[in-house]
C-alpha positions in Angstrom: 0.0 0.0 0.0 1.1 3.5 -0.7 0.2 6.8 1.0 -0.1 10.2 -0.4 -0.3 13.4 1.9 -2.1 16.6 1.7 -0.4 19.3 3.8 -2.2 21.8 6.1 -2.3 24.3 3.4 -4.1 21.7 1.1 -1.1 21.3 -1.2 -0.1 17.8 -2.3 3.1 16.4 -0.9 5.0 15.1 -3.9 6.8 12.2 -2.1 5.0 8.8 -1.9 5.2 7.0 1.4 4.9 3.3 2.4 2.8 1.8 5.1 5.2 0.7 7.8 3.0 -0.6 10.5 -0.7 -1.5 11.0 -2.0 -2.0 14.5 -4.2 -5.1 14.7 -6.6 -3.5 17.3 -9.7 -1.4 16.3 -10.3 1.6 18.6 -13.9 0.8 19.8 -14.6 4.6 20.4 -13.7 5.7 16.9 -13.6 2.6 14.7 -10.1 3.5 13.6 -6.9 1.5 13.4 -3.5 3.1 14.0 -1.1 3.0 11.3 2.4 4.3 10.7 3.5 5.5 7.2 7.1 6.4 6.3 7.6 9.2 3.9 11.0 10.5 2.4 11.4 14.1 3.7 14.3 15.5 1.5 13.4 19.3 1.9 12.4 18.9 5.6 8.8 20.0 4.6 7.3 17.6 7.1 7.6 18.6 10.8 7.0 16.9 14.1 3.4 17.3 15.1 2.2 18.5 11.7 -1.4 17.5 11.0 -1.9 16.1 7.4 -4.5 14.1 5.5 -3.3 10.8 4.0 -4.8 8.8 1.2 -4.0 5.3 1.0 -3.9 3.3 -2.2 -4.4 -0.4 -2.0 -2.3 -1.9 -4.7 -3.5 -5.4 -3.9 -7.1 -4.9 -5.0 -8.3 -7.8 -7.2 -10.5 -5.6 -9.4 -11.9 -2.1 -9.8 -14.8 -1.2 -7.4 -18.1 0.3 -8.2 -19.0 3.2 -6.0 -22.5 4.6 -5.9 -24.2 7.3 -3.8 -25.1 5.9 -0.4 -28.6 7.6 -0.6 -29.5 5.2 -3.3 -29.3 2.2 -1.1 -32.3 0.9 1.1 -32.0 -1.6 3.8 -34.7 -4.2 4.3 -34.3 -6.7 7.2 -30.5 -6.5 7.1 -30.2 -6.7 3.3 -29.3 -3.9 1.0 -31.1 -3.0 -2.3 -31.0 -0.5 -5.1 -33.4 0.2 -7.9 -31.7 -0.1 -11.4 -33.2 1.0 -14.8 -33.1 -1.2 -17.8 -33.0 -0.3 -21.5 -36.7 0.3 -21.7 -36.6 2.8 -18.8 -38.3 0.2 -16.4 -37.1 -0.1 -12.8 -36.2 -3.2 -10.9 -35.1 -3.7 -7.4 -31.7 -5.5 -7.0 -30.1 -7.0 -4.0 -26.4 -5.8 -3.5 -23.6 -6.4 -1.1 -21.9 -3.4 0.3 -18.3 -2.6 1.1 -16.8 0.3 2.8 -18.7 3.6 3.0 -16.7 6.6 1.9 -18.4 9.9 2.9 -21.6 10.0 0.9 -20.8 7.0 -1.3 -20.4 3.3 -0.8 -18.5 0.6 -2.5 -20.7 -2.2 -4.0 -18.9 -5.5 -3.8 -21.6 -7.6 -5.5 -24.9 -7.1 -7.4 -24.2 -4.3 -9.8 -22.2 -4.1 -13.1 -20.4 -1.2 -14.6 -22.9 0.7 -16.7 -25.9 -0.2 -14.5 -28.1 3.0 -14.0 -29.0 3.4 -10.3 -31.9 5.3 -9.1 -30.7 8.0 -6.7 -33.9 10.1 -6.1 -37.5 9.3 -5.8 -37.2 5.6 -5.2 -39.2 5.6 -2.0 -42.5 5.2 -4.0 -40.9 3.1 -6.8 -41.9 -0.5 -7.5 -40.6 -3.0 -9.9 -41.4 -2.4 -13.6 -42.3 1.2 -13.1 -41.3 3.5 -15.9 -38.8 6.1 -14.9 -37.4 9.3 -16.5 -33.5 9.7 -16.6 -32.4 13.2 -15.8 -29.0 14.7 -16.2 -26.7 13.8 -13.2 -26.3 16.4 -10.5 -22.7 15.3 -10.1 -20.5 12.4 -11.1 -23.4 9.8 -10.8 -26.3 9.2 -13.2 -29.5 10.3 -11.5 -32.8 8.7 -12.3 -36.1 10.1 -11.0 -39.5 8.3 -10.7 -41.8 9.4 -13.4 -44.9 8.7 -11.2 -47.1 7.1 -13.9 
């Protein structure tokens, strides 16, 4: 695994670090795991006690992950579902397996394929085979609204 730092002024630290140590215990209060990363510091830019944000890239991932907005996911009796839209603009509910939540998004481990259109708004009243209208995405995800027919 590799780490990339963002300095307190939000600039990107150009040196790539390596994970040196990962604690095996999860802090029950915060749900975090202590890690130690080692970075080269040729210009002495990094100082003792400096607060930085670190992004860690997992080079061992077997495949690319699908990430969807978490607001598109519904939970029913401990299982997770999303509505997807087919080529004829009809909805269907699909069971998915979730991975890690990252802010307002979540990794989908199983149940979706690349290119699936996931309903992100108006799915509360949606049923299987309901015709939906696709609208332009608000951000990086493809939004689908319930047409209410």
